[in-house]
Residue, then its C-alpha position, 0 to 999 in steps of 0.5 A: x500500500x502506498x505511503x500516501x494512501x496509508x497517511x490519508x487513511x490515518x488522517x481520516x481515522x484521526x478526523x473521525x476520532x476527533x469528531x466522535x470525541x467532540x460529539x461525545x464531549x458536547x453531548x456530555x455537556x448537553x446532558x449535564x447542563x443545569x437547565x432543561x434543554x430540548x432540541x426540536x428538528x425541522x418537523x417540530x418534533x423532539x429529537x433530543x432532550x437532556x435529563x433536566x428536561x425529562x424530569x421537568x416534563x415528567x413532573x409537569x405532565x406525568x400521564x402524557x409527557x412520553x407521547x408529547x408533542x403528538x398529544x393535543x390535549x397534553x399539558x405540554x402541547x403548547x410548547x409544540x405550537x410555540x416551536x412550530x410558530x417560531x420555526x415558521x417566522x423570520x426570527x432567530x431568537x425568541x423569549x417568553x414567560x410561562x407559568x407551569x404547574x408542577x404537582x399543583x404548584x405554579x412555577x414561572x419559567x423564562x423560555x428561550x427559543x434559538x434556531x440552529x443553522x448549519x454552516x451553509x445557513x440551513x435550518x437544522x432545528x430549534x433549541x429550547x431552554x427553560x430557566x426557572x425564574x420563580x424565586x426571582x419573580x416572587x422577590x420582585x413582587x415583594x419589592x413591588x409591594x414594598x415600593x407601593x407602600x412607600x409611594x403611598x406613604x410619600x403621597x399620604x400627606x398630600x392626599x390628606x391635605x386634598x381630602x381636608x380641603x374638600x371636607x372644608x368646602x362641604x362643611x362651609x357650604x352646608x353651614x352657609x346653606x342653613x343661613x340662606x335657607x329662605x333664599x333658594x338660589x343661594x342654597x342651590x349655589x352652595x349645594x353645587x359647591x358641595x356636589x363638586x367637592x364630593x366628585x373631587x373626593x370621589x376622583x381622588x379615591x378612584x386614583x388611590x384605588x388604581x395604585x393600590x389595586x392587587x392581582x399582580x398578573x391580571x391584564x386588561x385593555x387599558x385606556x392609557x390617556x384616561x389613566x395618565x390624566x388620573x394618575x398625574x394629578x393624583x401623584x402631585x397631591x399636596x405638592x407645589x409642582x404642576x403637570x402639563x399633559x399633552x396627550x394624543x387624542x387617539x392613543x392606542x389602548x394597551x393590554x396591561x395591568x392598570x395597577x402596575x402601570x399606575x405604579x410606574x407613572x407615580x414612581x417617575x412623577x415622585x422622582x421628578x417632584x423630589x428633583x424640584x424642591x422649589x416647585x416647577x412644571x412636569x410635562x407629560x407627552x404621550x403619542x402613538x409610534x411605530x418601531x421598525x426592528x432594523x431601525x431602533x437601538x432600544x431592543x424592541x420588536x417591530x410593531x405599534x407602541x405608545x411612547x410616554x415622555x415625562x420631562x421635569x425642570x429638576x437639577x438633572x442626574x450626574x453622568x457618573x451615576x445615570x447608569x445606576x438609577x435602575x439598580x435596586x436600592x440605589x438612591x441619592x436621597x437621604x430617605x427612600x429605599x431606592x426601589x422606585x425606578x428599579x420597579x418601574x423598569x421591571x414593570x415596563x419590561x414585563x409589559x414588553x416595553x423599554x424605559x430610557x432616561x436622558x438628563x442634563x445636569 
């Protein structure tokens, strides 16, 4: 046998051994990866899954996981539908949140979909990774409750001041109505003042209930213009700051948790008020916008959005700390937990949005 042929065969054997070694190495890493990972082929069928995924599926659907994803009624059939939808789209990466019941206990998972291509960009399939974020989500929800209580505490004095003013108007008008009991037109005038004060107090109560609303995960169709009008006046209760609202008359309705969006607005407005201890003006602008995926640097998917801008006349944020303002517990104030903007950022992201800050100090 010529030496060249022997050398060529040895090179082929070495290549095959190296290829086998790499395959075994990568399979070992895949099998022992600390998160559940599943690989779907081009036909949207499971081709391989690691031990963590087997354990998750077995616990989530003990009676039907073995025939998944063919079982239409399976508790895991949603995953097959998501993969099929993802594979037929132009996206190469997708992330979603899903609540999964395991042994009658709800867990929250961040699920990441990533398309896998060959060297010639031929679609091989999709890798799906499950990341348990239950503890992280619960921790943030507890922080949100603490932040909500802090916001209500900050606003309490202003709310009490406004309620006291309304009660004063009611009492004085009723007293004067007694004096004018023989002059019906004067009595009617005082009754009108009482009615106006009652409606103002009712509106303040409505605004307060928006912020304190529960049901952390409930979403509904929200009239954003109406919500902004209510919350902007409520957040300034008792302060020497005024708000100028410039809202597009045809703002898109959004699917959102109204209590959480109220919390975002209150937190940002409170920060603006604290930046203007001597009073000032907050300008609140809301418009419909269309974001193009290839022409934005803020990480949003293409589509229609509502953009809300909140401008104040405060001293501004120094450049050396502006990147820290969304970090939990970061604050430059002597009093305060430093949760307000961190919670606002968290809520906006969970509503598929983004929050940015621009400042001149």
